[in-house]
LOBA-16572 format. One record per residue (C-alpha): residue number from 0; x, y negated, z negated; residue in one letter. Coordinates in nm, 3 decimals, always signed. Layout:
<sites>
<site NUM,<X,Y,Z>,'a'>
...
</sites>
This chain:
<sites>
<site 0,<-6.418,+1.702,-0.695>,'m'>
<site 1,<-6.341,+2.074,-0.660>,'r'>
<site 2,<-6.410,+2.357,-0.897>,'s'>
<site 3,<-6.340,+2.729,-0.910>,'s'>
<site 4,<-6.500,+2.988,-1.140>,'p'>
<site 5,<-6.253,+3.263,-1.041>,'i'>
<site 6,<-6.188,+3.518,-1.321>,'p'>
<site 7,<-5.840,+3.554,-1.470>,'t'>
<site 8,<-5.593,+3.819,-1.352>,'t'>
<site 9,<-5.343,+4.036,-1.546>,'p'>
<site 10,<-4.988,+3.917,-1.618>,'f'>
<site 11,<-4.688,+4.072,-1.444>,'t'>
<site 12,<-4.395,+4.248,-1.615>,'k'>
<site 13,<-4.144,+4.002,-1.766>,'l'>
<site 14,<-3.769,+4.023,-1.821>,'d'>
<site 15,<-3.638,+4.050,-2.178>,'e'>
<site 16,<-3.556,+3.681,-2.232>,'e'>
<site 17,<-3.892,+3.563,-2.100>,'t'>
<site 18,<-4.080,+3.822,-2.304>,'e'>
<site 19,<-3.902,+3.724,-2.627>,'k'>
<site 20,<-3.964,+3.355,-2.571>,'l'>
<site 21,<-4.324,+3.419,-2.474>,'q'>
<site 22,<-4.375,+3.620,-2.792>,'t'>
<site 23,<-4.237,+3.334,-3.003>,'r'>
<site 24,<-4.456,+3.078,-2.828>,'l'>
<site 25,<-4.764,+3.295,-2.876>,'c'>
<site 26,<-4.684,+3.329,-3.246>,'r'>
<site 27,<-4.641,+2.954,-3.295>,'l'>
<site 28,<-4.952,+2.864,-3.097>,'v'>
<site 29,<-5.149,+3.133,-3.278>,'g'>
<site 30,<-5.029,+2.993,-3.611>,'q'>
<site 31,<-5.144,+2.641,-3.520>,'a'>
<site 32,<-5.481,+2.774,-3.403>,'i'>
<site 33,<-5.530,+2.965,-3.730>,'a'>
<site 34,<-5.401,+2.692,-3.962>,'d'>
<site 35,<-5.617,+2.417,-3.814>,'y'>
<site 36,<-5.904,+2.627,-3.674>,'r'>
<site 37,<-5.842,+2.491,-3.327>,'l'>
<site 38,<-6.036,+2.761,-3.142>,'i'>
<site 39,<-6.354,+2.934,-3.259>,'e'>
<site 40,<-6.573,+3.210,-3.126>,'d'>
<site 41,<-6.770,+3.098,-2.822>,'g'>
<site 42,<-6.556,+2.793,-2.746>,'d'>
<site 43,<-6.506,+2.668,-2.393>,'k'>
<site 44,<-6.160,+2.508,-2.387>,'i'>
<site 45,<-6.083,+2.246,-2.124>,'m'>
<site 46,<-5.706,+2.261,-2.071>,'v'>
<site 47,<-5.576,+1.933,-1.929>,'c'>
<site 48,<-5.321,+2.025,-1.664>,'l'>
<site 49,<-5.091,+1.748,-1.539>,'s'>
<site 50,<-4.842,+1.964,-1.351>,'g'>
<site 51,<-4.569,+1.914,-1.612>,'g'>
<site 52,<-4.387,+2.184,-1.808>,'k'>
<site 53,<-4.588,+2.130,-2.128>,'d'>
<site 54,<-4.936,+2.168,-1.984>,'s'>
<site 55,<-4.830,+2.466,-1.770>,'y'>
<site 56,<-4.688,+2.633,-2.082>,'g'>
<site 57,<-5.001,+2.556,-2.283>,'l'>
<site 58,<-5.229,+2.710,-2.022>,'l'>
<site 59,<-5.006,+3.016,-1.983>,'d'>
<site 60,<-4.996,+3.090,-2.356>,'i'>
<site 61,<-5.370,+3.030,-2.405>,'l'>
<site 62,<-5.443,+3.276,-2.124>,'l'>
<site 63,<-5.237,+3.538,-2.307>,'l'>
<site 64,<-5.405,+3.467,-2.640>,'l'>
<site 65,<-5.743,+3.483,-2.471>,'q'>
<site 66,<-5.674,+3.850,-2.396>,'q'>
<site 67,<-5.549,+3.929,-2.748>,'r'>
<site 68,<-5.750,+3.707,-2.983>,'a'>
<site 69,<-6.020,+3.855,-3.209>,'p'>
<site 70,<-6.257,+3.575,-3.099>,'v'>
<site 71,<-6.404,+3.521,-2.755>,'r'>
<site 72,<-6.339,+3.190,-2.580>,'f'>
<site 73,<-6.335,+3.062,-2.222>,'d'>
<site 74,<-6.074,+2.848,-2.049>,'l'>
<site 75,<-6.102,+2.603,-1.763>,'v'>
<site 76,<-5.802,+2.411,-1.629>,'a'>
<site 77,<-5.873,+2.050,-1.534>,'v'>
<site 78,<-5.653,+1.813,-1.337>,'n'>
<site 79,<-5.727,+1.446,-1.277>,'l'>
<site 80,<-5.579,+1.339,-0.944>,'d'>
<site 81,<-5.530,+0.965,-0.996>,'q'>
<site 82,<-5.422,+0.906,-0.633>,'k'>
<site 83,<-5.064,+0.823,-0.719>,'q'>
<site 84,<-4.854,+0.782,-0.403>,'p'>
<site 85,<-4.691,+1.107,-0.304>,'g'>
<site 86,<-4.892,+1.324,-0.543>,'f'>
<site 87,<-4.886,+1.679,-0.398>,'p'>
<site 88,<-5.258,+1.750,-0.431>,'a'>
<site 89,<-5.225,+2.106,-0.300>,'h'>
<site 90,<-4.990,+2.242,-0.568>,'i'>
<site 91,<-5.223,+2.283,-0.864>,'l'>
<site 92,<-5.526,+2.424,-0.675>,'p'>
<site 93,<-5.301,+2.677,-0.501>,'e'>
<site 94,<-5.127,+2.777,-0.822>,'y'>
<site 95,<-5.453,+2.812,-1.017>,'l'>
<site 96,<-5.630,+3.000,-0.739>,'a'>
<site 97,<-5.337,+3.241,-0.697>,'n'>
<site 98,<-5.337,+3.306,-1.072>,'r'>
<site 99,<-5.714,+3.353,-1.072>,'g'>
<site 100,<-5.766,+3.078,-1.328>,'i'>
<site 101,<-6.098,+2.887,-1.341>,'p'>
<site 102,<-6.026,+2.523,-1.257>,'f'>
<site 103,<-6.171,+2.185,-1.175>,'h'>
<site 104,<-5.993,+1.910,-0.979>,'i'>
<site 105,<-6.128,+1.557,-1.023>,'e'>
<site 106,<-6.014,+1.279,-0.789>,'t'>
<site 107,<-6.035,+0.922,-0.920>,'r'>
<site 108,<-5.829,+0.633,-0.786>,'d'>
<site 109,<-5.721,+0.487,-1.120>,'t'>
<site 110,<-5.382,+0.406,-0.967>,'y'>
<site 111,<-5.527,+0.117,-0.764>,'s'>
<site 112,<-5.708,-0.018,-1.070>,'i'>
<site 113,<-5.391,-0.015,-1.277>,'v'>
<site 114,<-5.182,-0.179,-1.005>,'k'>
<site 115,<-5.443,-0.451,-0.965>,'r'>
<site 116,<-5.464,-0.531,-1.338>,'l'>
<site 117,<-5.102,-0.489,-1.454>,'i'>
<site 118,<-4.847,-0.750,-1.338>,'p'>
<site 119,<-4.559,-0.619,-1.127>,'e'>
<site 120,<-4.267,-0.496,-1.335>,'g'>
<site 121,<-4.469,-0.421,-1.650>,'q'>
<site 122,<-4.530,-0.065,-1.764>,'t'>
<site 123,<-4.864,+0.079,-1.658>,'t'>
<site 124,<-4.867,+0.378,-1.894>,'c'>
<site 125,<-5.103,+0.239,-2.160>,'s'>
<site 126,<-5.387,+0.138,-1.927>,'l'>
<site 127,<-5.338,+0.447,-1.713>,'c'>
<site 128,<-5.371,+0.678,-2.014>,'s'>
<site 129,<-5.687,+0.498,-2.135>,'r'>
<site 130,<-5.852,+0.534,-1.797>,'l'>
<site 131,<-5.745,+0.898,-1.778>,'r'>
<site 132,<-5.880,+0.970,-2.127>,'r'>
<site 133,<-6.219,+0.823,-2.038>,'g'>
<site 134,<-6.251,+1.042,-1.731>,'h'>
<site 135,<-6.138,+1.354,-1.919>,'l'>
<site 136,<-6.402,+1.297,-2.189>,'y'>
<site 137,<-6.668,+1.261,-1.920>,'r'>
<site 138,<-6.552,+1.575,-1.739>,'i'>
<site 139,<-6.554,+1.771,-2.066>,'a'>
<site 140,<-6.919,+1.678,-2.115>,'s'>
<site 141,<-7.008,+1.770,-1.757>,'e'>
<site 142,<-6.835,+2.109,-1.787>,'l'>
<site 143,<-6.985,+2.183,-2.128>,'g'>
<site 144,<-6.641,+2.211,-2.289>,'a'>
<site 145,<-6.640,+2.230,-2.669>,'t'>
<site 146,<-6.270,+2.144,-2.706>,'k'>
<site 147,<-6.016,+1.948,-2.499>,'i'>
<site 148,<-5.664,+2.096,-2.517>,'a'>
<site 149,<-5.364,+1.868,-2.462>,'l'>
<site 150,<-5.001,+1.973,-2.412>,'g'>
<site 151,<-4.836,+1.759,-2.682>,'h'>
<site 152,<-4.563,+1.956,-2.860>,'h'>
<site 153,<-4.377,+1.922,-3.190>,'r'>
<site 154,<-4.122,+1.674,-3.052>,'d'>
<site 155,<-4.401,+1.451,-2.919>,'d'>
<site 156,<-4.554,+1.447,-3.266>,'i'>
<site 157,<-4.221,+1.367,-3.438>,'n'>
<site 158,<-4.150,+1.087,-3.189>,'e'>
<site 159,<-4.497,+0.939,-3.238>,'t'>
<site 160,<-4.443,+0.935,-3.615>,'l'>
<site 161,<-4.126,+0.729,-3.575>,'f'>
<site 162,<-4.274,+0.505,-3.305>,'l'>
<site 163,<-4.553,+0.407,-3.543>,'n'>
<site 164,<-4.317,+0.381,-3.838>,'l'>
<site 165,<-4.071,+0.152,-3.657>,'l'>
<site 166,<-4.298,-0.055,-3.434>,'y'>
<site 167,<-4.655,-0.062,-3.573>,'t'>
<site 168,<-4.613,-0.049,-3.951>,'g'>
<site 169,<-4.827,+0.264,-3.974>,'k'>
<site 170,<-4.743,+0.608,-4.106>,'l'>
<site 171,<-4.924,+0.823,-3.851>,'k'>
<site 172,<-4.851,+1.072,-3.575>,'a'>
<site 173,<-5.061,+1.307,-3.358>,'m'>
<site 174,<-5.286,+1.549,-3.547>,'p'>
<site 175,<-5.337,+1.905,-3.419>,'p'>
<site 176,<-5.712,+1.838,-3.417>,'k'>
<site 177,<-5.883,+1.505,-3.356>,'l'>
<site 178,<-6.242,+1.391,-3.316>,'r'>
<site 179,<-6.298,+1.123,-3.052>,'s'>
<site 180,<-6.417,+0.780,-3.166>,'k'>
<site 181,<-6.770,+0.843,-3.042>,'d'>
<site 182,<-6.774,+1.177,-3.227>,'g'>
<site 183,<-6.869,+1.375,-2.917>,'r'>
<site 184,<-6.538,+1.549,-2.844>,'h'>
<site 185,<-6.274,+1.749,-3.028>,'l'>
<site 186,<-5.918,+1.719,-2.898>,'v'>
<site 187,<-5.677,+1.997,-2.994>,'i'>
<site 188,<-5.298,+2.032,-2.965>,'r'>
<site 189,<-5.216,+2.404,-2.981>,'p'>
<site 190,<-4.844,+2.334,-2.912>,'l'>
<site 191,<-4.809,+2.137,-3.238>,'a'>
<site 192,<-4.548,+2.383,-3.375>,'f'>
<site 193,<-4.363,+2.438,-3.045>,'v'>
<site 194,<-4.029,+2.272,-2.961>,'k'>
<site 195,<-3.988,+2.092,-2.630>,'e'>
<site 196,<-3.665,+2.279,-2.553>,'i'>
<site 197,<-3.853,+2.610,-2.566>,'d'>
<site 198,<-4.123,+2.481,-2.331>,'l'>
<site 199,<-3.858,+2.359,-2.086>,'a'>
<site 200,<-3.687,+2.698,-2.084>,'r'>
<site 201,<-4.018,+2.882,-2.056>,'y'>
<site 202,<-4.120,+2.671,-1.755>,'a'>
<site 203,<-3.786,+2.752,-1.592>,'e'>
<site 204,<-3.820,+3.124,-1.657>,'l'>
<site 205,<-4.181,+3.137,-1.541>,'r'>
<site 206,<-4.109,+2.930,-1.230>,'g'>
<site 207,<-4.394,+2.684,-1.275>,'f'>
<site 208,<-4.434,+2.447,-0.975>,'p'>
<site 209,<-4.352,+2.127,-1.167>,'i'>
<site 210,<-4.493,+1.796,-1.041>,'i'>
<site 211,<-4.280,+1.488,-1.130>,'p'>
<site 212,<-4.436,+1.253,-1.387>,'c'>
<site 213,<-4.296,+0.933,-1.234>,'d'>
<site 214,<-4.482,+0.928,-0.902>,'l'>
<site 215,<-4.654,+0.602,-0.994>,'c'>
<site 216,<-4.316,+0.427,-1.007>,'g'>
<site 217,<-4.386,+0.297,-1.357>,'s'>
<site 218,<-4.099,+0.272,-1.599>,'q'>
<site 219,<-4.104,+0.518,-1.886>,'d'>
<site 220,<-4.215,+0.394,-2.226>,'d'>
<site 221,<-3.875,+0.256,-2.331>,'l'>
<site 222,<-3.952,+0.262,-2.703>,'k'>
<site 223,<-4.045,+0.631,-2.689>,'r'>
<site 224,<-3.732,+0.698,-2.487>,'k'>
<site 225,<-3.521,+0.524,-2.751>,'e'>
<site 226,<-3.686,+0.717,-3.034>,'v'>
<site 227,<-3.636,+1.045,-2.847>,'k'>
<site 228,<-3.265,+0.964,-2.812>,'t'>
<site 229,<-3.243,+0.863,-3.179>,'l'>
<site 230,<-3.399,+1.189,-3.299>,'l'>
<site 231,<-3.185,+1.398,-3.066>,'r'>
<site 232,<-2.867,+1.232,-3.195>,'q'>
<site 233,<-2.989,+1.275,-3.551>,'w'>
<site 234,<-3.047,+1.646,-3.490>,'e'>
<site 235,<-2.696,+1.681,-3.345>,'e'>
<site 236,<-2.542,+1.520,-3.655>,'r'>
<site 237,<-2.772,+1.695,-3.903>,'s'>
<site 238,<-2.903,+2.023,-3.756>,'p'>
<site 239,<-3.248,+2.103,-3.889>,'g'>
<site 240,<-3.354,+1.741,-3.939>,'s'>
<site 241,<-3.628,+1.774,-3.676>,'s'>
<site 242,<-3.762,+2.076,-3.866>,'d'>
<site 243,<-3.773,+1.867,-4.184>,'s'>
<site 244,<-3.954,+1.583,-4.008>,'i'>
<site 245,<-4.217,+1.822,-3.874>,'a'>
<site 246,<-4.258,+1.980,-4.218>,'a'>
<site 247,<-4.294,+1.637,-4.383>,'a'>
<site 248,<-4.588,+1.545,-4.160>,'i'>
<site 249,<-4.779,+1.836,-4.316>,'a'>
<site 250,<-4.647,+1.777,-4.669>,'n'>
<site 251,<-4.766,+1.428,-4.770>,'v'>
<site 252,<-4.753,+1.300,-5.129>,'a'>
<site 253,<-4.996,+1.003,-5.144>,'p'>
<site 254,<-4.906,+0.921,-5.507>,'a'>
<site 255,<-4.545,+0.860,-5.399>,'l'>
<site 256,<-4.634,+0.617,-5.120>,'l'>
<site 257,<-4.808,+0.280,-5.147>,'m'>
<site 258,<-5.145,+0.317,-4.972>,'d'>
<site 259,<-5.416,+0.220,-5.221>,'q'>
<site 260,<-5.680,+0.379,-4.997>,'r'>
<site 261,<-5.523,+0.721,-5.056>,'l'>
<site 262,<-5.431,+0.694,-5.424>,'f'>
<site 263,<-5.590,+0.496,-5.707>,'d'>
<site 264,<-5.288,+0.317,-5.853>,'f'>
<site 265,<-5.495,+0.053,-6.034>,'q'>
<site 266,<-5.663,+0.295,-6.275>,'t'>
<site 267,<-5.353,+0.512,-6.322>,'l'>
<site 268,<-5.280,+0.547,-6.694>,'r'>
<site 269,<-5.063,+0.764,-6.914>,'t'>
<site 270,<-5.219,+1.098,-7.002>,'a'>
<site 271,<-5.268,+1.172,-7.371>,'q'>
<site 272,<-5.224,+1.542,-7.306>,'d'>
<site 273,<-4.927,+1.504,-7.070>,'s'>
<site 274,<-4.737,+1.827,-7.001>,'t'>
<site 275,<-4.414,+1.643,-6.923>,'g'>
<site 276,<-4.427,+1.747,-6.556>,'e'>
<site 277,<-4.513,+1.406,-6.414>,'g'>
<site 278,<-4.155,+1.330,-6.305>,'d'>
<site 279,<-4.087,+1.668,-6.146>,'a'>
<site 280,<-4.029,+1.494,-5.811>,'w'>
<site 281,<-3.717,+1.332,-5.958>,'l'>
<site 282,<-3.562,+1.676,-6.004>,'d'>
<site 283,<-3.638,+1.764,-5.642>,'a'>
<site 284,<-3.472,+1.442,-5.529>,'e'>
<site 285,<-3.147,+1.552,-5.690>,'a'>
<site 286,<-3.126,+1.844,-5.445>,'h'>
<site 287,<-3.129,+1.629,-5.131>,'l'>
<site 288,<-2.819,+1.671,-4.910>,'p'>
<site 289,<-2.549,+1.414,-4.976>,'q'>
</sites>
């Protein structure tokens, strides 16, 4: 394992397009942080850096907010080198050192474990992610991190909602803030309001040294790929639908669903002092686009 406690360095002057996009990303990330109290004074945030556009963008924006925020917090970038064939192990340490960003590189050969346990031709993503998560939780404890920041964006959250809806029979997505099962870690997703297309353009403008995500040779999660295509086509036919999906995740009406754990249907009775507003949702339904 390798670590670096190097202090951060100032940002260079940006062109107009990059500056405007950066400003928008900072606003959206700042909004998510404020709405869900993702970062607090004195936090040490472990930013999980894979080498993809999303985690690079997350780290870049958090570094900017670190300089501007009214609260003090520390950042440490962490990469788990899983010994995938062809992984360019030099890229992230060089990038982080040149930027003056504190970092920690952990090397664990989870690739061999996955290849040994998963039959040839089957996707390895599920087991790989579980092994990775276990190591990241351990590293967070060793580094004294109070929060673990992941690079999931708004499109990831929308896709996860539909994956669960279509294939697991559950109405759930990815929350901006999550406590681990053992209660020892808090996972945060500061990019919860950020669109993937903006992160892709930002990575291009900033010239991040992107590392491919398919080095292991595993096939992408086909169901997620299908859902991504479905939502993209939906957005093309009905512009703004992805915005509505994202808004719906934060605007749940338990009394209008069917989960008895969230709403007490069995004891629901008419109200003697009813104001006549109980069916107001019917009026709203009349305004849906035809």
